[in-house]
C-alpha positions in Angstrom: -103.5 84.5 171.7 -104.4 81.5 173.8 -102.6 80.3 176.9 -101.5 77.2 175.1 -100.0 79.2 172.2 -98.2 81.5 174.6 -96.7 78.6 176.6 -95.5 77.0 173.4 -93.7 80.1 172.1 -92.4 81.2 175.5 -89.9 79.4 177.8 -90.6 76.0 176.3 -89.7 76.9 172.7 -87.1 75.0 170.8 -84.4 77.6 171.3 -85.1 79.4 174.6 -83.7 82.9 175.0 -82.0 84.0 178.2 -84.0 86.1 180.6 -83.6 89.9 180.3 -83.8 92.9 182.5 -85.3 95.9 180.7 -84.5 99.6 181.4 -86.8 100.7 178.6 -89.9 99.0 177.2 -92.9 100.3 175.2 -95.9 98.2 176.3 -98.1 99.4 173.4 -95.6 98.2 170.8 -95.0 94.8 172.6 -98.7 94.0 173.0 -99.5 95.2 169.5 -96.8 92.9 168.0 -98.3 89.9 169.9 -101.8 90.5 168.8 -100.8 91.1 165.2 -98.7 88.0 165.2 -101.4 85.6 166.5 -104.5 87.5 165.4 -106.2 87.1 168.8 -106.9 89.2 171.8 -104.1 89.4 174.3 -104.4 86.9 177.2 -103.6 89.0 180.3 -104.5 86.7 183.2 -106.2 83.5 184.1 -107.9 82.1 187.3 -108.3 78.6 188.7 -111.1 77.8 191.2 -111.5 74.5 193.2 -114.4 73.7 195.6 -114.7 70.8 198.0 -117.9 69.8 200.0 -118.5 67.6 203.0 -122.0 66.3 203.9 -122.9 65.4 207.6 -126.4 63.9 208.4 -128.1 62.5 211.6 -131.6 61.1 212.4 -133.9 60.2 215.4 -137.0 57.9 215.6 -140.1 58.4 217.7 -142.8 55.7 218.2 -146.3 55.0 220.0 -149.8 53.6 219.8 -153.0 55.2 218.6 -156.6 54.1 218.8 -159.0 55.3 216.2 -162.8 54.8 216.5 -164.8 54.2 213.4 -168.5 54.3 213.0 -169.8 52.4 210.0 -172.9 50.9 208.7 -172.8 47.9 206.5 -176.2 47.2 205.1 -177.5 43.7 205.6 -174.8 42.9 208.0 -174.5 44.9 211.2 -174.2 48.4 212.5 -172.0 49.6 215.4 -168.7 51.0 216.5 -165.3 49.5 215.7 -162.0 50.3 217.3 -158.7 50.2 215.4 -155.5 50.2 217.2 -152.1 50.7 215.4 -148.5 51.4 216.1 -146.7 54.3 214.3 -143.2 55.4 213.8 -141.8 58.8 212.7 -138.2 59.4 211.6 -136.8 62.9 212.2 -133.6 63.8 210.3 -131.1 66.7 209.9 -128.5 67.3 207.2 -125.5 69.8 207.2 -123.3 70.5 204.2 -119.9 72.2 204.6 -117.4 73.3 201.9 -114.4 75.4 201.0 -113.4 77.3 197.8 -109.8 78.1 196.7 -109.1 80.6 193.9 -105.7 81.3 192.3 -105.0 84.0 189.8 -102.0 84.4 187.5 -101.0 87.5 185.5 -98.7 87.8 182.5 -96.2 90.7 182.8 -94.5 92.9 180.3 -91.1 91.0 180.7 -92.9 87.8 179.7 -94.6 89.5 176.7 -91.1 90.8 175.5 -89.7 87.3 175.9 -92.5 85.9 173.7 -92.1 88.7 171.1 -88.4 88.1 170.8 -88.9 84.3 170.6 -91.6 84.4 167.9 -89.7 87.0 165.8 -86.6 84.9 166.0 -88.5 81.8 165.0 -90.1 83.5 162.0 -86.8 85.1 160.9 -88.1 88.7 161.2 -85.2 90.1 163.3 -82.0 91.4 161.6 -78.9 91.1 163.7 -76.7 94.1 162.9 -73.1 94.3 164.0 -71.7 96.9 161.7 -72.2 99.0 158.6 -72.0 96.1 156.2 -75.0 94.4 157.9 -77.1 97.6 157.6 -76.5 98.2 153.9 -79.8 96.6 152.9 -81.9 97.7 155.9 -85.4 99.0 155.0 -87.7 101.1 157.1 -90.1 98.9 159.1 -87.7 96.0 159.6 -86.9 94.7 163.1 -83.3 94.9 164.2 -81.4 93.9 167.3 -78.0 95.3 168.2 -75.8 95.7 171.3 -73.9 98.9 171.9 -72.7 101.5 174.4 -74.6 104.8 174.1 -73.8 108.4 174.2 -76.3 111.3 174.5 -77.1 113.7 171.7 -74.5 116.3 172.1 -76.9 119.0 171.0 -78.9 118.6 174.2 -75.7 118.6 176.3 -74.2 121.7 174.7 -77.5 123.7 174.8 -76.7 124.2 178.5 -73.6 126.0 177.4 -74.7 127.6 174.2 -77.3 129.9 175.8 -79.3 132.5 173.9 -77.2 135.2 175.7 -73.9 133.6 174.4 -75.2 133.3 170.8 -76.5 136.9 170.9 -73.1 138.2 172.0 -71.3 136.1 169.4 -73.5 137.4 166.6 -73.1 141.0 167.7 -69.4 140.6 167.9 -69.1 139.1 164.5 -71.3 141.9 162.9 -69.2 144.5 164.7 -65.9 143.0 163.4 -67.2 142.7 159.8 -68.5 146.2 159.6 -65.5 147.8 161.2 -63.2 146.1 158.7 -65.1 147.7 155.9 -65.3 151.2 157.4 -62.7 153.6 156.1 -63.4 156.5 158.4 -64.5 160.1 157.5 -66.0 163.2 158.9 -67.7 163.4 162.3 -71.1 163.2 160.7 -70.1 160.1 158.7 -68.8 158.4 161.8 -72.0 159.1 163.7 -74.1 157.8 160.9 -72.0 154.7 160.7 -72.3 154.2 164.5 -76.1 154.4 164.3 -76.3 152.0 161.4 -73.8 149.6 163.2 -75.8 149.7 166.5 -79.0 148.9 164.6 -77.4 146.1 162.6 -76.0 144.5 165.7 -79.3 144.8 167.6 -81.2 143.2 164.7 -78.9 140.3 164.1 -78.4 139.8 167.8 -82.1 139.5 168.3 -82.4 137.1 165.4 -79.6 134.9 166.9 -81.3 134.9 170.3 -84.7 134.0 169.0 -83.3 131.2 166.8 -81.4 129.8 169.7 -84.4 129.9 172.0 -86.5 128.1 169.4 -83.8 125.4 168.9 -83.6 124.9 172.6 -87.4 124.5 172.9 -87.4 121.9 170.2 -84.4 119.8 171.1 -84.9 120.0 174.9 -88.3 118.3 174.7 -89.3 116.6 178.0 -91.0 113.8 176.1 -88.3 112.4 173.8 -84.5 111.7 174.1 -82.0 110.7 171.4 -79.1 108.4 172.1 -76.3 107.4 169.8 -75.2 103.7 169.8 -72.1 102.9 167.9 -71.2 99.5 166.6 -68.4 98.2 164.4 -65.0 99.6 163.9 -63.1 101.7 161.3 -64.8 101.4 157.9 -67.5 99.2 159.4 -68.5 101.8 162.0 -72.3 102.4 162.2 -74.3 104.8 164.5 -77.8 103.9 165.5 -79.7 107.0 166.4 -82.1 105.6 169.0 -85.2 107.8 169.6 -86.7 107.1 173.0 -90.0 108.3 174.6 -89.1 109.3 178.2 -92.4 107.8 179.6 -91.4 104.3 178.6 -88.2 104.1 180.6 -88.7 101.4 183.2 -86.2 103.1 185.6 -86.6 106.6 186.8 -83.2 107.7 185.5 -83.3 108.0 181.7 -79.5 108.4 181.6 -79.2 104.8 182.9 -78.8 103.8 179.2 -75.4 105.7 179.3 -74.1 103.5 182.1 -73.4 100.2 180.3 -73.6 98.0 177.2 -77.3 97.4 176.3 -79.2 95.5 173.6 -81.9 97.2 171.6 -84.9 95.6 169.8 -86.4 98.1 167.5 -87.8 99.0 164.1 -85.9 100.9 161.4 -87.3 104.4 161.0 -85.2 105.4 158.0 -82.7 104.1 155.4 -78.9 104.1 155.9 -77.6 107.7 155.6 -74.1 109.2 155.5 -73.0 112.3 157.4 -76.6 113.2 158.5 -76.9 116.9 159.6 -77.2 116.8 163.4 -79.9 119.6 163.3 -82.0 117.9 160.5 -84.9 117.0 162.8 -85.2 120.5 164.3 -88.3 122.3 163.1 -86.6 125.7 163.0 -83.5 124.5 161.0 -85.0 121.8 158.8 -85.4 124.2 155.9 -81.8 125.3 156.0 -79.3 123.8 153.6 -76.9 121.4 155.4 -74.0 123.5 154.2 -75.5 126.5 155.9 -75.7 124.6 159.1 -72.1 123.5 158.7 -71.1 127.2 158.4 -73.2 128.2 161.4 -71.5 125.5 163.5 -68.1 126.4 162.2 -68.5 130.0 163.3 -69.8 128.9 166.7 -66.9 126.5 167.2 -64.4 129.2 166.3 -66.0 131.6 168.8 -65.9 129.0 171.5 -62.3 128.1 170.7 -61.3 131.7 171.0 -62.9 131.9 174.5 -61.1 128.7 175.6 -57.8 130.0 174.2 -58.2 133.1 176.4 -58.8 131.0 179.4 -55.8 128.9 178.5 -53.6 132.0 178.2 -54.8 133.2 181.6 -54.1 129.8 183.1 -50.7 129.7 181.6 -49.8 133.1 183.0 -51.0 132.1 186.5 -48.9 129.0 186.3 -45.8 131.0 185.3 -46.3 133.4 188.2 -46.6 130.4 190.6 -43.4 128.9 189.1 -41.5 132.2 189.6 -42.7 132.5 193.1 -41.8 128.9 193.9 -38.3 129.4 192.4 -37.5 132.4 194.4 -38.7 130.9 197.7 -37.4 127.4 197.4 -33.8 127.7 198.6 -33.3 123.9 198.7 -33.2 123.4 195.0 -29.8 122.9 193.4 -28.6 124.8 190.4 -29.2 121.9 188.2 -32.7 121.4 189.5 -33.5 125.0 189.0 -33.1 124.8 185.3 -35.0 121.5 185.0 -38.5 121.8 183.6 -38.1 125.5 182.8 -41.0 126.9 180.8 -43.2 123.9 181.5 -46.7 124.2 183.1 -48.0 121.7 185.6 -51.6 122.4 184.6 -53.4 121.4 181.4 -54.9 124.0 179.1 -58.6 124.6 179.3 -59.0 123.5 175.7 -57.4 120.2 176.6 -59.6 119.7 179.6 -62.9 120.6 178.0 -64.2 120.1 174.5 -67.0 122.5 173.9 -67.1 122.2 170.1 -70.2 121.0 168.3 -70.3 118.6 165.4 -72.6 119.7 162.6 -73.2 116.1 161.4 -73.4 112.5 162.6 -70.1 111.3 161.1 -70.2 108.3 158.9 -73.1 105.9 158.4 -76.1 106.1 160.6 -79.6 104.6 160.9 -82.6 105.9 162.9 -84.4 103.4 165.1 -87.6 103.4 167.1 -86.9 101.1 170.1 -89.4 98.5 171.3 -87.2 97.7 174.3 -83.7 98.3 175.7 -82.4 95.5 178.0 -79.5 93.6 179.3 
């Protein structure tokens, strides 16, 4: 792409776009789009050089006389010496040339390249503006889209800090113990011992499987190279989730979570068609072969176990609050009889289940589209 073409498409285009501030930009994508659009090498920088010269000259003159003796014979005429006397001049000169050179260099930056890309894609009608599910109905993989949204992180990554391999192993062992005990009808001492041995082996086996599967899931989802963010646009029936898959190395800022701090615009390419209720674990290498219904059941069991734990914490919190209330009622002598009955049985604190939501969704609810971002900017 020549300098002239870039200047025509850039800030001087018919409908100039406002300047942007990027928090994420893939330079390989941006430069590749430019070169494919114009079919020319990318013009990265140019240099101007100017030179001026000044010439300074000066001269001197020296003069004198010289006598030259000549001996010549001219047959038939005479023979003898002749003297020739002449004046002479010699001009001596010196010349000095001085000059100066000025060189200026200009370099195109990635923000300018992004500006040019957005401008040319706009002018050629290759960008689809999406503001909701209705606009995404006919989206096809490979199309350019631009949308603005507030983002949330993939809850799988966040909850993996809580759902540790130890926790999953204990949940699986507990579930196996409960199921087997419900089916056990008792018997002789020998039968009880045999049942206990089988139960211990069964719990160990399934607990190890649960731990290994969780470790594999964590290793896949907690990749240091990629992050997924969910950007929701539209409302109610028009709600749409863009699953934005970012490469960590292309964040312009050091904090990758900066994308969670505001309302940003994304220019990207559609990576897949519109889907509904996509399983949240579908891209995991370990679980991709499991039926979505199996994943739903796995998540349901996990949520029930987590809920039971939060209910226990809530019960302990409620008991502590009641003890505190009883102590306050017996020591506070300034309360009137009417005030003593007021608020009886109420707790000043909130239940743990109300304060924290540790449950996991097995699917991305509603309509969603996967997008590979070219840039994320304000």
